[in-house]
N, C-alpha and C positions, 0 to 999 in steps of 0.2 A: 514562597510567591509575592512578595514585593513588589513588582513592578510584573507591565507586557513584553515581550509575550511570556504569557505562565503555563510555567514547563509543570505535566505533572507525572507525577514519577509514583510506581508503584506505591499502594499503604496503603496513597492519600487522599483525605474525604473532599469532596469538590462541592463548591456549594452553589452555581452559574450568578446570581443573587450578588452574591460580593464582587463578583471581578468584570467591572465598567467595557460591556460596547466600545465606549466613548472613551476610550482611556488614549492620552498617543504620547506616553513615554514622557512628556518631560518637552517633546519635538514642534516647532514649531515647524510649516509643510514645508513650505520650499532648500532646506537645514534639508529636513527628513526626505524630499527626491533627493538630493544632492548626495548625502548619503549610499543611499537604494540605490544607485547607479553603479559610486564608488563600488561597494559590495556588492553588485549586478557581474560587474566587471572582473572581483577574482572571483565567485562563479561561473563564473565559460571558464577561467584557466582550472578551477577543481576539478570540472565537471570532462576535460579535455579531458585533463589526468587519468581521469579516474575511464576514461572510455576509452585510454590506450594503451592502458596498465590493465587491462582486464581481469584485475580479477572478482569486480566489486560490478551487480548488480546493485541499480539506486535504485526505489519505491517511496513516490513520495503520495500518499493518504491527504486526503482533501474530502473534504464533512461538511456541512452547515450545512443550517434550514432553506429553505427558498429564502435568491434574495444576497444570499447570503455572501459572497461576488468570487465565487469556485473557478469562474468561468474568464472571470476577468482576471482571477489569481494567474491560471495559467498562460492567460496574453501575455502580464505581464510577465513570468517567468524566462517563456517562452526565445524571449528578446535579450537573453540571457543565457544562452542550453542552445546546446550542438541539434540542430534539427536532425543529421544527422543519427544519432545511438538515442532521444529520446521518440516518446511513445504518449498518445495520448488514451490511458481505456474509457472508456463511462463506462457506468453496469446504470442499467434498468428495468424492468419492468422480469425477471423469467420468465426463458423462454419456457412452453410445455419439455424438450428436452432435456435443459437445466434446473429442470426439477424434481426431474428423476433421478436425479441423481443428488447426492450431500450437502448442501445448499455454498460449503468451498468450495467444489468441484470449476465452480463457470472462475472461480477469485485461480487459484493457482494459477491453472490453464494461461492466464497472463502476465503471470510478474516476471522480472523482469530477467533475461540471464547476463551473464559474467559479462559489465562493458555498457548496456546498456543501463538510459533513464525510464521507470514509466511513472508519468505522475495517474495517477486513481484519484477520478470526480465523481464520489461516492465509492463505497466501498464495502467489502464484506462486511462491516458493522453497520447498514442497514439491515442486516435479519438480525437487529440487535436492537436497532432503534425502530424502524415504523412499521419492523412483523412486530412485533411488541406492542408501539399504542395502534397498530389496528388487531388485533385479536388475529395475525391470518395464521397463524402457530397458537396449539395449548401451551400456556408458560409452564410447564414441565418440560417441553420444546426449549427453547429461545431464550432458561436459566442456564441449558449445560453450555451454550454456545459460546458462554463469554471463555469459557478454559482454553476448550477447545482454537476461540480465535487466540489466544494468549502459547497452543502449543503451535498451530499454524504459527503465530509469529518467531514462537520457537526454532520451528526447523528452515523457518526462513532468511534469519538470524547467522543461523551454522555453516548456512548455507553460500554464505560471503556475499549476499544483500542488511544494504542500509535500509534502514526504514526510520523516513520523517513524517512523522505524525499530525497535523491538522485541524483543531476544528475553528472555523471561523463563525464566534459569537457572533452578535448580529440583536441589535434593539428588537422589539416590537414595534416599536419605535420608529425607525426608521423602517425596519424590511416592509409595511404599510407606504412608506414616504417613497417604495420607489417599485411599489406595486404603481400609483396610483402614476407615473411617471409612464410608467409602458403601457398608458391609459396614455397620456397627453403626447407622448413624443413616439411619431409613422414608425424611426426606424429601432420601435425598440416592442412594434408589437402587436409583433412574431413570434414572441414569447407570453404575451397572456392568455394567463390558462384557468379557471375557475378552481379551478383543485389548486392553488398554491388561496382562495383565501378557502377556499374549506378547512386546508393544512393550519389555518389560522388559529381554530376551535381546537386543535390540540395542544396548542404554543407551550400549556402546564404537563401538557402529558410527554410529551417532547422534550422538555427541560428533564421530568424528570430519567429518562430513557440515555438521557446524553451525561447527566451527571454517574448512572449504571454504568455506561460503557469505558467511561474513560475514569472512573475508580478501580474497576473490574480488568481490562485490561490495557494494565499502563505497566509494562515489566518492558516494552518499549515505550518509549514517554511519549507524552499528548503536550501539548503545546496551542493552547485558546489564544486562540486573536481576538483581540480587538477587534469587533470588522467595521461599525460603523464611518471609522472616515479610511477611504480605499485606501488613499497616502501613505496613508501608517502599517494601513496590511499589507502592502505591498514591502516597508522595511523590515517587516514586525519578521517576515520568511524569509524573506532574501536574508539578511544577521545567522538567519535561524540555521536556513540550509552549510550555508557556511561555515556556522561554528564546528555543527555535526560535521562536513567533509575535510576538516582539516588537520585535524592530529591523522588523518592516512597519507597528505602528501608526501610527509619524508618518504613512504615507504611505497609510494607512486614515480616519485620522481627516482627511488638506490635504484626500480623495477629495470624503467625506461630507460636509466643511466648505461647499464651496464646491454640492454638490447642494440643502445648505442653504440657501447665498445663494440661487441659482437659483429654491428655489421661495418663498421670503417675496418675492420682485421680483415673482412670477407669484401671491399672493397678493397683495400690495398691488395691481400691478395689475386686478383684480381685486375689489377691491375699489371703485377710487377707480370703475371703469364704473357699479358700482351704482344710483349714480342716474340713469343714463342706460338703464337696464334696468327702472328701476321704470317 
């Protein structure tokens, strides 16, 4: 984890205090934005191939504290994604019906099918984050959920789902600035919530909860994204997604090439029979 974005692989210890949320990888803003746009075009091409080939689903998991930039990240990614094959899935407080099932029931139902891309705005990790911090269930229950999440993600991967997990890492100082900014800007006032300020009182508890989730559920790697600088956040996430999808390009192209050849052969046969139909 020498430089951001920080990849967390299985078995790695995590200390978020050592990962600087202000880090920008040494990029200047103008160059970073230009590079992000270039990678965005590649992401668009890769997702188009994924959609057309129909072999894989793509699940993008976004986690982060309040104001970390989940909504902003989604807005940015949607500039470079095919709306026809993309769905946004937020996770709010569970409904009574959802609470009557296991904690993954509502999650599994909205994972991507093949060809589809789904972006989780919060996710199944809320059940080892907010649930843990606020003691919503006994410790004996939430502790077992880490391995259940690992089993769940293994199942998705074995079912041809590509999973990209991002934790948007924001500093406490930057969060305060963004919360105060909402009070000053009319167009952002609708986001105001006293709950956001109350949650800041649990900052250290959330840090511990995030570190545990990152450590114990990283068989599918996590990517910790420094999120204080929005322009760098966009670059880091776009670059990581492209790197995750690139290895699939050749297989998708090969399949689509065969599909194209069959289509050409069918069209050729159709045209050869045209005089007889006339």
